[in-house]
All heavy atoms as an XYZ file, in Angstrom:
919
protein
N     147.953    175.700    111.886
C     147.453    176.938    111.353
C     146.077    176.665    110.769
O     145.911    175.760    109.969
C     148.423    177.426    110.290
C     148.148    178.778    109.805
S     149.466    179.501    108.802
C     150.745    178.324    108.783
N     145.111    177.430    111.160
C     143.746    177.223    110.719
C     143.319    178.394    109.858
O     143.522    179.548    110.208
C     142.838    177.092    111.941
C     141.403    176.818    111.609
C     140.598    176.675    112.888
C     139.131    176.563    112.571
N     138.325    176.610    113.775
N     142.727    178.098    108.707
C     142.264    179.117    107.780
C     140.852    179.540    108.176
O     139.978    178.707    108.348
C     142.271    178.544    106.363
C     141.885    179.549    105.301
O     141.788    180.740    105.613
O     141.692    179.129    104.154
N     140.654    180.835    108.320
C     139.334    181.378    108.612
C     138.940    182.214    107.398
O     139.465    183.296    107.191
C     139.348    182.282    109.860
C     139.867    181.518    111.070
C     137.970    182.840    110.126
C     140.111    182.401    112.260
N     138.077    181.687    106.568
C     137.700    182.413    105.357
C     136.599    183.407    105.685
O     135.582    183.062    106.247
C     137.238    181.442    104.278
C     138.358    180.577    103.764
C     137.965    179.768    102.558
O     136.980    180.125    101.887
O     138.645    178.783    102.284
N     136.856    184.645    105.289
C     135.859    185.691    105.449
C     135.725    186.371    104.091
O     136.717    186.712    103.463
C     136.297    186.734    106.472
C     136.367    186.228    107.883
C     136.779    187.339    108.806
C     136.895    186.861    110.226
N     137.397    187.886    111.116
N     134.527    186.554    103.654
C     134.315    187.245    102.386
C     133.313    188.355    102.632
O     132.160    188.096    102.919
C     133.818    186.291    101.315
C     133.761    186.945     99.959
C     133.452    185.955     98.869
C     133.419    186.685     97.548
N     133.135    185.825     96.442
N     133.783    189.577    102.539
C     132.935    190.741    102.751
C     132.920    191.557    101.465
O     133.440    192.653    101.409
C     133.478    191.583    103.903
C     133.518    190.858    105.221
C     134.166    191.733    106.269
C     134.340    190.965    107.552
N     135.129    191.688    108.527
N     132.369    191.006    100.410
C     132.321    191.721     99.149
C     133.650    191.725     98.424
O     133.809    192.415     97.439
N     134.603    190.952     98.889
C     135.909    190.907     98.252
C     136.202    189.538     97.692
O     135.328    188.681     97.598
N     137.442    189.345     97.329
C     137.899    188.107     96.720
C     138.770    187.364     97.721
O     139.617    187.957     98.375
C     138.713    188.406     95.447
C     139.321    187.156     94.875
C     137.851    189.112     94.415
N     138.548    186.059     97.856
C     139.418    185.230     98.665
C     140.524    184.744     97.742
O     140.261    183.965     96.820
C     138.651    184.044     99.284
C     137.555    184.563    100.205
C     139.603    183.125    100.027
C     136.620    183.495    100.707
N     141.757    185.232     97.921
C     142.823    184.893     96.977
C     143.238    183.418     97.066
O     143.201    182.821     98.146
C     143.978    185.804     97.392
C     143.696    186.174     98.798
C     142.207    186.120     98.977
N     143.607    182.864     95.920
C     144.135    181.501     95.890
C     145.378    181.454     96.755
O     146.234    182.346     96.693
C     144.463    181.107     94.457
N     145.476    180.406     97.594
C     146.542    180.345     98.590
C     147.081    178.929     98.720
O     146.316    177.974     98.728
C     145.998    180.796     99.964
O     145.466    182.108     99.846
C     147.075    180.798    101.024
N     148.399    178.817     98.827
C     149.059    177.559     99.172
C     149.721    177.752    100.530
O     150.311    178.806    100.789
C     150.143    177.184     98.164
C     149.578    176.725     96.831
O     148.380    176.368     96.784
O     150.329    176.711     95.849
N     149.638    176.741    101.392
C     150.321    176.764    102.680
C     151.213    175.541    102.723
O     150.747    174.419    102.550
C     149.325    176.739    103.856
C     148.386    177.942    103.769
C     150.076    176.724    105.191
C     147.267    177.918    104.792
N     152.503    175.770    102.923
C     153.484    174.697    102.922
C     154.193    174.648    104.266
O     154.523    175.697    104.830
C     154.524    174.935    101.820
C     153.968    175.243    100.429
C     155.085    175.699     99.514
C     153.264    174.030     99.864
N     154.448    173.451    104.760
C     155.258    173.303    105.968
C     156.595    172.718    105.566
O     156.662    171.704    104.873
C     154.592    172.386    106.995
C     155.412    172.266    108.262
C     154.771    171.401    109.334
O     153.708    170.806    109.089
O     155.352    171.323    110.427
N     157.667    173.380    105.986
C     159.022    172.921    105.742
C     159.734    172.830    107.082
O     159.182    173.224    108.110
C     159.741    173.863    104.785
C     159.092    173.946    103.433
S     159.997    175.050    102.347
C     158.986    174.963    100.891
N     160.954    172.327    107.072
C     161.691    172.177    108.325
C     161.843    173.493    109.077
O     161.776    173.529    110.299
C     163.078    171.578    108.066
C     162.996    170.118    107.643
O     161.955    169.472    107.923
O     163.949    169.625    107.029
N     162.051    174.601    108.338
C     162.309    175.890    108.981
C     161.052    176.628    109.401
O     161.095    177.568    110.178
C     163.145    176.775    108.065
C     162.429    177.120    106.766
O     161.469    176.419    106.387
O     162.846    178.096    106.111
N     159.896    176.246    108.859
C     158.669    176.941    109.207
C     157.591    176.748    108.159
O     157.645    175.822    107.350
N     156.635    177.653    108.185
C     155.504    177.600    107.262
C     155.669    178.681    106.203
O     156.164    179.773    106.480
C     154.201    177.814    108.029
C     153.988    176.801    109.112
C     154.397    177.067    110.409
C     153.411    175.582    108.831
C     154.210    176.137    111.422
C     153.224    174.634    109.832
C     153.629    174.912    111.128
N     155.202    178.376    105.002
C     155.252    179.331    103.896
C     153.841    179.476    103.340
O     153.196    178.474    103.023
C     156.208    178.842    102.811
C     157.616    178.726    103.289
N     158.560    179.681    103.033
C     158.240    177.782    104.041
C     159.708    179.322    103.586
N     159.527    178.169    104.211
N     153.374    180.714    103.255
C     152.071    180.997    102.669
C     152.333    181.724    101.354
O     153.026    182.741    101.327
C     151.197    181.867    103.594
C     150.922    181.135    104.899
C     149.890    182.247    102.901
C     150.146    181.949    105.920
N     151.792    181.197    100.284
C     151.945    181.795     98.959
C     150.542    182.169     98.491
O     149.650    181.327     98.436
C     152.615    180.810     97.990
C     153.969    180.374     98.553
C     152.766    181.442     96.610
C     154.540    179.149     97.909
N     150.360    183.452     98.189
C     149.029    183.964     97.910
C     149.021    184.774     96.610
O     149.872    185.637     96.412
C     148.610    184.849     99.092
C     147.182    185.268     99.076
S     146.751    186.120    100.615
C     146.967    184.813    101.792
N     148.068    184.489     95.759
C     147.929    185.171     94.481
C     147.153    186.474     94.673
O     145.984    186.445     95.054
C     147.197    184.247     93.503
C     147.219    184.751     92.084
O     148.149    185.496     91.732
O     146.300    184.385     91.312
N     147.823    187.611     94.433
C     147.179    188.914     94.593
C     147.531    189.813     93.400
O     148.247    190.804     93.543
C     147.603    189.564     95.915
C     147.174    188.750     97.124
S     147.574    189.531     98.684
C     146.137    190.538     98.917
N     147.014    189.482     92.215
C     147.362    190.251     91.017
C     146.915    191.704     91.101
O     145.837    192.005     91.603
C     146.639    189.508     89.896
C     145.541    188.764     90.562
C     146.036    188.439     91.937
N     147.780    192.574     90.621
C     147.462    193.993     90.565
C     147.630    194.739     91.873
O     147.381    195.938     91.940
N     148.060    194.058     92.919
C     148.220    194.694     94.229
C     149.678    195.138     94.386
O     150.591    194.382     94.084
C     147.831    193.717     95.365
C     148.067    194.351     96.726
C     146.389    193.290     95.218
N     149.878    196.358     94.838
C     151.238    196.860     95.088
C     151.537    196.764     96.582
O     150.632    196.604     97.409
C     151.376    198.304     94.610
O     150.534    199.147     95.359
N     152.804    196.873     96.918
C     153.238    196.774     98.322
C     152.492    197.780     99.198
O     152.108    197.465    100.322
C     154.770    196.985     98.420
C     155.212    197.094     99.864
C     155.503    195.866     97.723
N     152.272    198.971     98.681
C     151.599    200.022     99.455
C     150.141    199.690     99.741
O     149.534    200.278    100.639
C     151.658    201.362     98.708
C     153.049    201.886     98.455
C     153.726    201.236     97.238
O     153.034    200.732     96.328
O     154.963    201.209     97.221
N     149.563    198.771     98.973
C     148.144    198.461     99.109
C     147.876    197.163     99.861
O     146.769    196.629     99.810
C     147.491    198.399     97.724
C     147.527    199.744     97.023
O     147.392    200.770     97.715
O     147.700    199.769     95.796
N     148.889    196.632    100.553
C     148.721    195.415    101.350
C     148.910    195.750    102.826
O     149.820    196.480    103.191
C     149.739    194.323    100.952
C     149.472    193.841     99.530
C     149.685    193.153    101.921
C     150.427    192.776     99.071
N     148.039    195.193    103.656
C     148.149    195.341    105.103
C     148.170    193.933    105.689
O     147.267    193.138    105.425
C     146.968    196.141    105.690
C     147.045    196.182    107.205
C     146.934    197.538    105.107
N     149.212    193.640    106.469
C     149.336    192.351    107.138
C     149.434    192.623    108.629
O     150.331    193.339    109.072
C     150.578    191.580    106.652
C     150.511    191.378    105.140
C     150.704    190.246    107.381
C     151.798    190.839    104.531
N     148.499    192.085    109.384
C     148.469    192.298    110.835
C     148.470    190.961    111.554
O     147.866    189.995    111.083
C     147.195    193.048    111.260
C     147.171    194.488    110.780
O     148.224    195.151    110.843
O     146.093    194.950    110.347
N     149.136    190.937    112.700
C     149.022    189.815    113.621
C     148.547    190.387    114.941
O     149.198    191.257    115.515
C     150.363    189.076    113.819
C     150.822    188.453    112.518
C     150.220    188.021    114.916
C     152.160    187.742    112.613
N     147.395    189.924    115.370
C     146.851    190.350    116.649
C     146.521    189.093    117.437
O     145.674    188.308    117.020
C     145.606    191.207    116.445
C     145.107    191.810    117.725
C     143.963    192.777    117.506
O     143.938    193.453    116.454
O     143.090    192.844    118.387
N     147.240    188.912    118.543
C     147.174    187.690    119.340
C     147.519    186.518    118.424
O     148.626    186.445    117.937
C     145.828    187.567    120.042
C     145.629    188.650    121.078
C     144.341    188.508    121.843
O     143.738    187.411    121.836
O     143.939    189.501    122.458
N     146.584    185.642    118.107
C     146.919    184.501    117.253
C     146.259    184.599    115.879
O     146.210    183.625    115.139
C     146.518    183.191    117.935
O     145.127    183.175    118.140
N     145.764    185.774    115.518
C     145.084    185.959    114.234
C     145.984    186.704    113.243
O     146.441    187.813    113.515
C     143.783    186.726    114.434
C     143.100    187.048    113.140
C     141.768    186.343    112.980
O     141.440    185.469    113.778
O     141.070    186.686    112.033
N     146.223    186.079    112.092
C     146.964    186.693    110.992
C     145.942    187.177    109.978
O     145.116    186.398    109.497
C     147.911    185.683    110.342
C     148.598    186.116    109.048
C     149.572    187.255    109.306
C     149.306    184.935    108.400
N     145.974    188.471    109.668
C     145.019    189.071    108.745
C     145.782    189.685    107.582
O     146.723    190.453    107.784
C     144.212    190.145    109.479
O     143.392    190.842    108.579
N     145.375    189.345    106.368
C     146.012    189.867    105.159
C     144.932    190.531    104.316
O     143.928    189.911    103.979
C     146.683    188.730    104.359
C     147.682    187.995    105.241
C     147.341    189.281    103.104
C     148.099    186.650    104.713
N     145.142    191.807    103.989
C     144.195    192.557    103.163
C     144.971    193.302    102.088
O     146.054    193.822    102.342
C     143.408    193.553    104.014
C     142.481    192.909    105.008
C     141.712    193.919    105.848
N     142.527    194.962    106.462
C     143.248    194.798    107.570
N     143.300    193.641    108.173
N     143.935    195.803    108.073
N     144.405    193.354    100.915
C     145.035    194.091     99.834
C     143.998    194.552     98.836
O     142.899    194.000     98.762
N     144.354    195.568     98.075
C     143.432    196.053     97.045
C     144.211    196.369     95.783
O     145.332    196.871     95.828
C     142.672    197.289     97.537
O     143.577    198.306     97.884
N     143.600    196.028     94.667
C     144.199    196.345     93.368
C     143.421    197.497     92.751
O     142.274    197.749     93.103
C     144.153    195.120     92.447
O     142.820    194.785     92.138
N     144.051    198.180     91.848
C     143.387    199.278     91.152
C     143.301    198.938     89.668
O     143.994    198.050     89.174
C     144.156    200.601     91.334
O     145.503    200.407     90.896
C     144.162    201.041     92.775
N     142.455    199.626     88.982
C     142.250    199.414     87.562
C     142.034    200.775     86.934
O     141.808    201.755     87.643
C     141.037    198.488     87.358
C     140.829    198.064     85.929
C     141.797    197.338     85.258
C     139.664    198.377     85.265
C     141.614    196.936     83.956
C     139.462    197.973     83.962
C     140.442    197.253     83.314
O     140.260    196.861     82.019
N     142.085    200.846     85.632
C     141.926    202.129     84.946
C     140.712    202.893     85.454
O     139.630    202.326     85.564
C     141.736    201.916     83.442
C     142.992    201.655     82.690
S     142.677    201.680     80.925
C     141.842    200.129     80.717
N     140.939    204.124     85.785
C     139.838    204.979     86.211
C     138.991    205.359     85.000
O     139.497    205.506     83.897
C     140.380    206.250     86.873
C     141.141    205.997     88.157
C     140.261    205.435     89.250
O     139.093    205.841     89.346
O     140.736    204.566     89.996
N     137.720    205.504     85.216
C     136.829    205.920     84.133
C     137.130    207.370     83.757
O     137.459    208.193     84.592
C     135.378    205.785     84.575
N     137.053    207.643     82.486
C     137.237    209.011     82.014
C     136.231    209.277     80.902
O     135.572    208.366     80.403
C     138.670    209.225     81.511
O     138.894    208.452     80.352
N     136.139    210.519     80.513
C     135.160    210.901     79.487
C     135.460    210.270     78.128
O     134.545    210.027     77.356
C     135.109    212.424     79.357
C     134.500    213.057     80.588
O     133.794    212.395     81.338
N     134.789    214.319     80.804
N     136.741    210.011     77.847
C     137.081    209.465     76.529
C     137.231    207.941     76.546
O     137.660    207.355     75.576
C     138.354    210.114     75.985
C     139.553    209.843     76.869
O     139.423    209.290     77.951
N     140.718    210.259     76.407
N     136.827    207.300     77.633
C     136.921    205.846     77.747
C     135.522    205.248     77.729
O     134.654    205.641     78.499
C     137.615    205.457     79.052
C     137.651    203.968     79.385
C     138.517    203.216     78.373
C     138.173    203.746     80.782
N     135.317    204.329     76.801
C     134.042    203.618     76.743
C     134.330    202.125     76.829
O     134.943    201.551     75.942
C     133.328    203.937     75.436
C     131.890    203.503     75.455
C     131.166    203.922     74.222
N     131.039    202.709     73.404
C     130.779    202.687     72.128
N     130.642    203.820     71.465
N     130.657    201.570     71.484
N     133.940    201.526     77.914
C     134.204    200.098     78.110
C     133.198    199.281     77.308
O     132.006    199.377     77.513
C     134.109    199.732     79.578
C     135.181    200.405     80.397
C     135.005    200.069     81.852
N     135.784    201.016     82.621
C     136.639    200.686     83.555
N     136.812    199.439     83.857
N     137.307    201.603     84.200
N     133.722    198.458     76.420
C     132.866    197.597     75.618
C     132.652    196.241     76.285
O     131.599    195.636     76.154
C     133.474    197.403     74.231
C     133.695    198.702     73.443
C     134.379    198.403     72.126
C     132.366    199.408     73.221
N     133.673    195.783     76.982
C     133.583    194.506     77.675
C     134.646    194.495     78.765
O     135.798    194.793     78.496
C     133.828    193.360     76.683
C     133.724    192.010     77.318
N     132.516    191.391     77.538
C     134.664    191.166     77.788
C     132.729    190.220     78.090
N     134.025    190.058     78.262
N     134.275    194.156     79.981
C     135.224    194.134     81.092
C     134.992    192.885     81.924
O     133.865    192.620     82.330
C     135.043    195.384     81.980
O     135.194    196.537     81.180
C     136.073    195.417     83.088
N     136.062    192.113     82.152
C     135.966    190.923     82.995
C     136.843    190.999     84.232
O     136.861    190.075     85.029
C     136.320    189.670     82.186
C     135.273    189.359     81.146
C     135.502    188.041     80.441
O     136.466    187.323     80.789
O     134.715    187.731     79.533
N     137.608    192.040     84.362
C     138.395    192.209     85.571
C     138.471    193.688     85.887
O     138.203    194.540     85.058
C     139.795    191.591     85.437
C     140.665    192.230     84.398
C     141.544    193.240     84.734
C     140.602    191.823     83.076
C     142.359    193.822     83.778
C     141.410    192.406     82.112
C     142.280    193.404     82.470
N     138.821    193.965     87.110
C     138.900    195.353     87.534
C     139.478    195.419     88.927
O     140.126    194.486     89.389
N     139.213    196.499     89.606
C     139.720    196.673     90.961
C     139.125    195.601     91.867
O     137.961    195.238     91.743
C     139.355    198.056     91.478
N     139.958    195.060     92.761
C     139.528    193.992     93.655
C     139.964    194.283     95.084
O     140.968    194.941     95.306
C     140.152    192.646     93.249
C     139.721    192.135     91.907
C     138.262    191.710     91.865
O     137.642    191.420     92.876
N     137.697    191.695     90.681
N     139.218    193.762     96.014
C     139.583    193.777     97.428
C     139.857    192.323     97.819
O     139.013    191.464     97.608
C     138.439    194.319     98.293
C     138.059    195.747     97.992
C     139.152    196.713     98.385
O     139.818    196.548     99.389
N     139.337    197.742     97.589
N     141.046    192.060     98.356
C     141.426    190.713     98.773
C     141.483    190.664    100.295
O     141.932    191.614    100.928
C     142.809    190.344     98.231
C     142.884    190.323     96.724
C     143.327    191.430     96.013
C     142.533    189.180     96.014
C     143.404    191.402     94.626
C     142.617    189.147     94.632
C     143.051    190.258     93.945
O     143.126    190.222     92.580
N     141.041    189.538    100.860
C     141.149    189.379    102.309
C     141.252    187.900    102.647
O     140.547    187.068    102.091
C     139.941    189.975    103.026
C     140.078    189.896    104.527
C     138.972    190.629    105.269
O     138.224    191.389    104.646
O     138.873    190.422    106.489
N     142.161    187.608    103.572
C     142.337    186.233    104.046
C     142.785    186.295    105.493
O     143.596    187.143    105.858
C     143.393    185.532    103.192
C     143.373    184.026    103.225
C     142.243    183.497    102.352
N     142.057    182.086    102.543
C     142.290    181.168    101.618
N     142.726    181.508    100.432
N     142.078    179.908    101.876
N     142.250    185.428    106.332
C     142.587    185.392    107.753
C     142.963    183.975    108.155
O     142.365    183.017    107.666
C     141.399    185.859    108.599
C     141.050    187.295    108.310
O     141.765    188.196    108.709
N     139.966    187.514    107.578
N     143.940    183.876    109.045
C     144.396    182.590    109.544
C     144.570    182.683    111.057
O     144.945    183.726    111.579
C     145.759    182.210    108.937
C     145.754    182.146    107.441
C     146.115    183.254    106.687
C     145.398    180.974    106.784
C     146.114    183.193    105.299
C     145.394    180.912    105.401
C     145.749    182.018    104.654
N     144.311    181.581    111.724
C     144.610    181.484    113.145
C     145.944    180.770    113.276
O     146.108    179.660    112.760
C     143.508    180.713    113.895
O     142.279    181.417    113.735
C     143.842    180.600    115.373
N     146.894    181.417    113.932
C     148.231    180.857    114.092
C     148.303    180.033    115.366
O     147.766    180.406    116.397
C     149.273    181.978    114.150
C     149.317    182.923    112.956
C     150.358    184.012    113.200
C     149.610    182.172    111.677
N     148.999    178.932    115.281
C     149.186    178.092    116.468
C     150.439    178.549    117.216
O     151.173    179.431    116.764
C     149.322    176.623    116.062
O     150.580    176.401    115.465
N     150.714    177.900    118.320
C     151.918    178.196    119.092
C     153.177    177.720    118.381
O     154.282    178.017    118.821
C     151.830    177.543    120.474
C     150.739    178.174    121.330
O     150.377    179.335    121.055
O     150.257    177.511    122.263
N     153.020    176.987    117.287
C     154.177    176.529    116.511
C     154.890    177.682    115.814
O     156.048    177.572    115.452
C     153.736    175.522    115.432
C     153.167    174.199    115.898
C     152.659    173.411    114.704
C     154.213    173.404    116.646
N     154.190    178.797    115.598
C     154.723    179.915    114.823
C     155.353    180.968    115.736
O     154.775    181.357    116.737
C     153.606    180.560    113.967
C     154.107    181.798    113.238
C     153.036    179.553    112.986
N     156.546    181.426    115.337
C     157.216    182.535    116.018
C     156.604    183.831    115.476
O     156.994    184.319    114.425
C     158.719    182.467    115.726
C     159.493    183.601    116.360
O     158.875    184.506    116.957
O     160.731    183.579    116.245
N     155.624    184.367    116.173
C     154.860    185.527    115.705
C     155.722    186.765    115.492
O     155.377    187.633    114.699
C     153.749    185.865    116.699
C     152.740    184.775    116.852
N     151.562    184.961    117.520
C     152.712    183.478    116.443
C     150.854    183.843    117.516
N     151.543    182.935    116.872
N     156.840    186.876    116.190
C     157.677    188.076    116.120
C     158.591    188.117    114.906
O     159.187    189.159    114.629
C     158.533    188.192    117.383
C     157.683    188.415    118.619
O     156.619    189.066    118.507
O     158.072    187.930    119.698
N     158.733    187.020    114.186
C     159.686    186.985    113.078
C     159.067    186.617    111.741
O     159.742    186.105    110.857
C     160.826    186.015    113.417
C     161.684    186.574    114.529
O     162.205    187.675    114.412
N     161.811    185.840    115.612
N     157.790    186.913    111.570
C     157.121    186.670    110.288
C     157.642    187.676    109.271
O     157.806    188.856    109.575
C     155.583    186.789    110.450
C     154.887    186.697    109.105
C     155.072    185.724    111.399
N     157.905    187.198    108.051
C     158.420    188.064    106.975
C     157.510    187.927    105.763
O     156.896    186.883    105.547
C     159.841    187.657    106.617
C     160.825    187.908    107.732
C     162.227    187.541    107.295
C     163.231    188.019    108.274
N     163.610    187.271    109.329
N     157.437    188.995    104.961
C     156.597    188.982    103.770
C     157.340    189.599    102.598
O     158.167    190.494    102.769
C     155.310    189.750    104.029
N     157.010    189.113    101.396
C     157.609    189.604    100.159
C     156.534    189.579     99.080
O     155.741    188.641     99.018
C     158.792    188.697     99.785
C     159.448    189.119     98.498
O     160.053    190.195     98.457
O     159.340    188.367     97.515
N     156.508    190.604     98.225
C     155.556    190.659     97.117
C     156.326    190.835     95.819
O     157.135    191.752     95.692
C     154.582    191.827     97.298
C     153.570    192.024     96.175
C     152.539    190.897     96.177
C     152.881    193.365     96.304
N     156.093    189.924     94.871
C     156.756    190.030     93.580
C     155.833    189.462     92.506
O     155.308    188.355     92.655
C     158.076    189.259     93.591
C     158.864    189.384     92.317
C     160.190    188.674     92.418
C     160.940    188.835     91.096
N     162.182    188.077     91.108
N     155.627    190.225     91.448
C     154.818    189.801     90.304
C     153.422    189.333     90.705
O     152.902    188.344     90.184
C     155.535    188.692     89.515
C     156.861    189.155     88.926
O     156.978    190.353     88.600
O     157.775    188.322     88.815
N     152.799    190.020     91.657
C     151.442    189.692     92.062
C     151.312    188.496     92.979
O     150.208    188.029     93.235
N     152.447    187.993     93.471
C     152.433    186.851     94.379
C     153.005    187.286     95.721
O     154.136    187.747     95.798
C     153.238    185.664     93.808
C     153.257    184.503     94.787
C     152.664    185.218     92.464
N     152.197    187.146     96.772
C     152.627    187.471     98.130
C     153.151    186.196     98.770
O     152.499    185.157     98.731
C     151.450    188.012     98.942
C     151.725    188.331    100.406
C     152.717    189.483    100.541
C     150.425    188.640    101.137
N     154.348    186.277     99.344
C     154.952    185.141    100.036
C     155.215    185.536    101.476
O     155.890    186.524    101.726
C     156.259    184.730     99.364
C     156.078    184.237     97.962
C     157.427    183.960     97.292
N     157.241    183.570     95.919
C     157.054    182.325     95.499
N     157.044    181.342     96.368
N     156.885    182.051     94.232
N     154.676    184.757    102.391
C     154.925    184.975    103.807
C     155.727    183.809    104.342
O     155.471    182.654    103.990
C     153.616    185.069    104.590
C     152.864    186.380    104.428
C     151.794    186.230    103.395
C     152.282    186.788    105.742
N     156.687    184.134    105.188
C     157.487    183.122    105.865
C     157.168    183.228    107.344
O     157.330    184.278    107.951
C     158.979    183.350    105.611
C     159.867    182.547    106.518
C     159.834    181.163    106.505
C     160.729    183.178    107.402
C     160.645    180.419    107.350
C     161.551    182.447    108.244
C     161.491    181.072    108.210
O     162.300    180.336    109.056
N     156.669    182.146    107.919
C     156.319    182.084    109.329
C     157.229    181.044    109.972
O     156.976    179.844    109.864
C     154.852    181.678    109.505
C     153.820    182.655    108.931
C     153.518    182.361    107.488
C     152.577    182.631    109.746
N     158.313    181.496    110.601
C     159.258    180.533    111.183
C     158.639    179.789    112.359
O     157.759    180.308    113.043
C     160.421    181.410    111.637
C     159.826    182.760    111.845
C     158.694    182.880    110.863
N     159.128    178.579    112.556
C     158.677    177.807    113.712
C     159.322    178.381    114.971
O     160.456    178.847    114.939
C     159.065    176.342    113.563
C     158.245    175.624    112.512
C     158.586    174.159    112.447
C     157.751    173.464    111.391
N     158.105    172.048    111.250
N     158.575    178.351    116.044
C     159.104    178.802    117.331
C     160.265    177.886    117.722
O     160.240    176.692    117.444
C     158.009    178.766    118.388
N     161.285    178.460    118.338
C     162.469    177.679    118.725
C     162.095    176.446    119.532
O     162.669    175.381    119.343
C     163.455    178.543    119.522
C     164.233    179.530    118.680
C     165.120    178.868    117.639
O     165.745    177.825    117.934
O     165.186    179.389    116.520
N     161.140    176.585    120.412
C     160.758    175.455    121.264
C     160.114    174.322    120.471
O     160.033    173.192    120.951
C     159.804    175.917    122.358
O     158.623    176.426    121.776
N     159.673    174.601    119.242
C     159.002    173.587    118.442
C     159.916    172.960    117.383
O     159.542    171.992    116.744
C     157.781    174.197    117.739
C     156.788    174.817    118.697
S     156.396    173.806    120.124
C     155.101    172.806    119.489
N     161.115    173.521    117.204
C     162.032    172.983    116.193
C     162.636    171.670    116.688
O     162.920    171.514    117.884
C     163.147    173.986    115.884
C     162.654    175.182    115.109
C     163.795    176.087    114.753
C     163.302    177.306    113.997
N     164.372    178.254    113.745
N     162.848    170.740    115.759
C     163.487    169.492    116.167
C     164.892    169.766    116.687
O     165.584    170.663    116.209
C     163.532    168.655    114.895
C     163.005    169.489    113.810
C     162.564    170.787    114.358
N     165.301    169.014    117.662
C     166.660    169.180    118.176
C     167.207    167.819    118.586
O     166.447    166.887    118.867
C     166.701    170.162    119.332
C     165.829    169.809    120.483
C     165.727    170.964    121.479
N     164.726    170.663    122.462
C     165.003    170.395    123.728
N     166.233    170.451    124.177
N     164.038    170.087    124.562
N     168.499    167.725    118.584
C     169.156    166.472    118.961
C     169.676    166.601    120.379
O     170.288    167.593    120.755
C     170.313    166.198    118.007
C     171.032    164.909    118.360
C     171.801    164.376    117.231
N     170.835    163.911    116.231
C     171.193    163.519    115.022
N     172.453    163.549    114.655
N     170.294    163.102    114.168
N     169.444    165.595    121.153
C     169.886    165.562    122.535
C     171.219    164.803    122.588
O     171.312    163.671    122.083
C     168.851    164.862    123.447
C     167.477    165.470    123.279
C     169.321    164.858    124.896
C     167.369    166.931    123.645
N     172.205    165.429    123.175
C     173.492    164.750    123.313
C     173.505    163.962    124.620
O     172.906    164.370    125.617
C     174.657    165.762    123.307
O     174.454    166.693    124.344
C     174.741    166.473    121.976
N     174.195    162.869    124.585
C     174.304    161.998    125.761
C     175.568    162.371    126.511
O     176.654    162.462    125.928
C     174.354    160.514    125.333
C     173.077    160.186    124.546
C     174.497    159.618    126.554
C     173.111    158.839    123.877
N     175.434    162.595    127.812
C     176.614    162.949    128.598
C     177.097    161.774    129.417
O     176.447    160.790    129.608
C     176.319    164.125    129.505
O     175.204    163.873    130.293
């Protein structure tokens, strides 16, 4: 799996990629993003993850004295190898952490050969 970093005025979220026996796990920090605001696409061998967070809207009775965080646009792209079963990728979002499970393709999983 190859990471293709693209930054178009957004934030590249902190990401861990782990390989386990069952497949690959991508853990991505996306604070303030809700399930409705995340788009995950796989097109051919490209995995694209985009999300946006919201922050308090400005109003007439709000005067910001100091602000260090606010609405963000997150984007991360990866090139998937043939090791990944593209049809069975799963995603979960909890407490601002996006977790993707990318199972290994059956043909790539270790197997034991029996002797006849």
